[in-house]
Structures are given as C-alpha cells and as structure tokens.
N, C-alpha and C positions, 0 to 999 in steps of 0.2 A: 530667446531661450531655446526655440526649436532648432535654429541654426547651430547653436552651441552643442546641443545634444547630438545632432547629426554629425558634426565634425568629430566629436568624441568617439562616436560609433565607428566612423570611417577609420580614425586613427587606431582604434583597437582591432580593426580588421573584422568587425562583426557584420553579419548579414541579418537585417531585420525582417522577421517573418511573422505575419499575423494572418491567420485564416481560421474559419470555422471548421470544427472537427467533423469528419465523416468516416465512419467505420470502413466503408469500401475503399477509401483512399489510404487510411492511416493504420489499419489493423489487418493482420493475417490470422485466420482461424487455422491453428497449427496441428490440431489433432481432434479426434472424435468421430471421424467417418460420417460427417453430415449432422452431428449432434450440436454443433455450433452454427448458428444462422445469423446472417446480417439481413435486416428487414427495414422496411419503411425508407427506402432510398438511402440507406446508410446511416439512418438516425437511431436505430435500435439494434442491439445485438443480444442474442440469447444463447446460453450454454445449457445443455441438458445432460443428465446422468441416468442411465438405466443399468440393469444387471450386467450388461456386456461391456459398457465403457462409459467414461466421462467425456469431457471435452475441454478445450482451452484455446486461448488466442494470445497473440504477442504483437506489440507495436512494430511497425516497419523501421522506425527511427530508433537510434540509440541516443541517450542523453547523458550529459555530464553536468549535473546540477539543474534544478528547475523546480517548478510547482506543478504537480500532476493532480488533476481532479477527475473523478468518475462518479456518475450517478448510478447507484446499484440498488436493485430490489432483490432481496435474498429469497431463497427457497421457502415457500410458505408451508404451513401445516406441519406434519410430522417429518422433520428434516434430520432426525437423529442418524448419526453415522456419516453424514455428508460434510464435506469441507469445501467452501468457496474461498478461493484465494485471489488476492489483488496485490501485486508487488512489483518492485524494481529489482532486476538482477543482471549482473554482468556474466560474461562467459568464462570458461576455464575451471580448473580444479581449485584455484584460490580466489573464488568469486566473492563479490560484494553483493549484498541483498538487503532490501528494506521491505518488510513484510506486514501486510494485513492478512489474517486468516479468520474466517468466520465459521465456527464450529456449530453444526446444527444440533437440534434438540427435539424432544417430544413436543407435541402440540401443547401450547400454553406455557411452556418452559422457555426461559430466555436463551438466546444465542450467546455464545462466548466469543468475544473479539480478542484474538491472539495477535500480539505484535512482537516483532523481533528485528534485530539489526545484526547482519553478518559483515565481517571484514576479513578478507583473505581466507575465506572458507570457514571461518569460526563464528558461531552465533552465541547461543547460551545467554541471551539477553532478553528473556521473555517477560513481557507484562501482559496481563489478561484483564478484560473488563466485561461487565454486562452493560446493556444499553438502557437509556432512559426513554426508549420508544420501541415500537414493534417494527423491525427493519424489513418485514415481509409485506406490510400493507401498502407501502409507497416507496418511491425512489428517494434515497438520501445521498448526500455528497460526501464521499470519502476522499481525503486529500493527503498527499505526501509532499511536504516541502523539504527540499534538500539543497542546502547551500554549504559553502566551505566552513561555516561556523556551527551549524546545527541541523538536525533532522526533526521535523515537527509532524506528528500524526494528528489529523483533525477530522471531525465528523460534523457536517453542517456548519462549519466555521468554528466549532468548539474544539480547542486542542485537548487531546487526551494523553499525549506523551511528548516529551522533548528529550532527544539524545544529543548532548553537546559534544563538540570537538574538544577532546581533552588529550590530544597528542602530547601536550606539554608535560603531562605526568605519565606518559607511556601507554595511553589507551588508544588502540587502533581506531581510525575513522575512515570511512569510505570517501575517497576524494580523487582518485586517479583512474578508476576504471569506469568507462561509460556503461550504462545499463539500459535495458529495454523494459517497457511496461508489459507485464504478463498477467493473465488471469486463468483460473481453471476451476472446474467443478468435478469432484472425484469422490470415490468411496473410501473412507478411512475408519470403518466401524470397529477396527481393532484397537483404536485409541481415542477417537474424536469426542465421543459422548460418554461422560462419566468414566473415563479411562478405558473405554471399550466394553463396558457392561451392557450398554444399550446398542443393539444392532440395527442396521438399516432394514426398514420394512419395505421390501421390494414390491409389495402390492400397491404402494403409493407412487411407484415410478411411472413415467419419467419425472424426475425432479428438475426444476428449471430456475435459473437465476437470470436476471435481465439487467441490461446496461444501456445507459444513455449519456449524452453530453460529455464525452471524453474531451478533456482539454489539457494540453501540455504547453505551459509557458516555460520554456526550457531552452537549454543550449544543446542543439543537435550536433552529435559527433559524426563527422564524415571525413574520410581521407586524412585522419590524424589531426583534424582541426575542429574547433567548436564554433558553431553558428548559433547565435542567441536570439531569442524572441525580443520584440521591441519593448516588452514590459519587464525586461530583466532586472531593472533597478528596483522594482517593487518587491522582489523576492530574494535577490542576490545577497542582501545584507539584512533581511527581515529577522526580527526577533520578537519575542512575546512582550507586548506592552503590559501595563499594570492590570488592565481589565482581563486580558487573555491569561495572565498568570493566575488571577483569581478563579477564572473558569476552569483552568487546568487543575487547580487544587480541589475545586468542587467535584470534578469528575473522579479524581484519584481518591478522595475521601469517601465518596458515596458509591462508586461503581467499580473500582479496581478490586479484582478478586485474587490476583497473584502478582507478585513483584519479586523478581530474582534478587533484587537488592535487599530484600528482607528475609531471604531464605538461608538462614545461617546453617541449617542442617545440610543443605546442598553444598555449601562452601565452608567446611569445618576449618580449613586453613586460613580463613579470612575472606570477606566479601571482595568482589572485584573493585579495582581502584576507583572506577567512576561512581561507585555506590557511596564512597566516603566524602564526595565533594557536594557541597550545598550551593 
C-alpha cells in the first residue's frame, strides 16, 4: 500500500511535505511596527492593538486547497470595538477570501464570530455565531477546510458552517486562485460592537490576541504548480459525516445569530441561489 501511494504521488507530480509549524519559518509579521511578536522560539505569536496601530501577519506560502488549523486565544476583558481576523485571501481586485472574524464585546458579553466567503471580489455571504465557551480563557482551534467540493469552518473540531461548491447552478466558488493565511487585530469601533454603539476603551490598551500551533495540511502554490502535503487524501475529498452534520445543526440551531440566507429584507428580489439548495 505504501509503494502504491508513493507511485500515485510521483505520477501526479506531487511533492510530499510534512513538518512541524514554526512561526519564524512560516509566517511574516507584515504590519504593526513591532506590535506583532514571535516568541518562544517560534512557537507563540502575539498581535497587539493600541490607539496608534493594530498589527497583522501573513503566511509565506500560498495555498490552493488544504486544511488550515490555528490555535487562537482572543483578546480578554473589555474587547469592545476590536476585531481579530483569521482568513485565507488571494491577491488582486477580484480576490477570493474565506473569513473568520471575531468581534469583541464588553466584559462578560459574548464574542461574535463572523464568517464570510468571497469569490471574485464579491462576498455578502455572512453567517454569525456566538460561542459555547469563553474564547479568551484558553487557546481553541479554528479550522478552515477548503477542497474543490466545499469549505468547512470548524471550532475545536465542531463544524459551524459549510459552503458547498454549487457552480452547477451558477454560484461562484473559489477554486483557481491560491491564497495566503492572514490574521490581524485592529480597531473597528465604528461598526464592530452593537453596530458601533460601543466604542473601544483605550484605557484597557494594549489589547492582545495570541496564536499557537499553526498547521497547514495543504497544496503549496509555487511557480504555477501545486505541491501537496502527504496527508492530502484526508482532506481533499472530505465531507461531513452523519455525526458532523448533527453537530453542525446543533451549532446553527443554538448559536447562529445571523444568516444571510434568512435575510429576506436584504434580498427583496429573492435569496441567493445557494440559499435555496438543501
């Protein structure tokens, strides 16, 4: 079986890569003038925000399909007005993007997890959730699985959203543009918390989000070719099994607070096509 797998990989022209993640090797802090820090020999990354600036980082590699995991501990305490993002995005004016955004809140109030999918520069596919735990007390694993058939957003292994490839009915799906992993922490108090009613309390600055255990089981895009990880078969055709579908329904029933597919006022001419498919 091992020989057979190796032969298939060679025939497909794939280079098998497996290595432990290290922020020093895999990530560039791209902005923030020192507010983004890589610590503990590359095992911990922190982003901070103060009145002058936020901060952000980006993966050195671009990926065309894969499963991306990141352990994140969000800004604790009064995080109102702040937004922590974790997403995949391609380059150019017609970009593709797969989004996690974490909208801060007053102490004791829940974070809002905002998700979106862009294709060709167009998004408007928002779903929002509250969480069933406090995301500031410890690290939790936020995952983006992206293969040619679907995109699955998961938290600690529990799926919260699935966006299927429905090109057959005319729904765009990101499948041709390689994307980098990015994250940022920034001030958005004009809209982030209760529509901008709650402003950032700068007396609590600096605000800090922390990251560990970045893992990309993915096809690295380089010189116009895709080089895939050795575990590609575990995610390339992955779909939600019965148990995962039940967990998805549980999250969406109990913790979803906004779904564009249910917003008939926003789409008076009719809901987007993907919203009509079960």
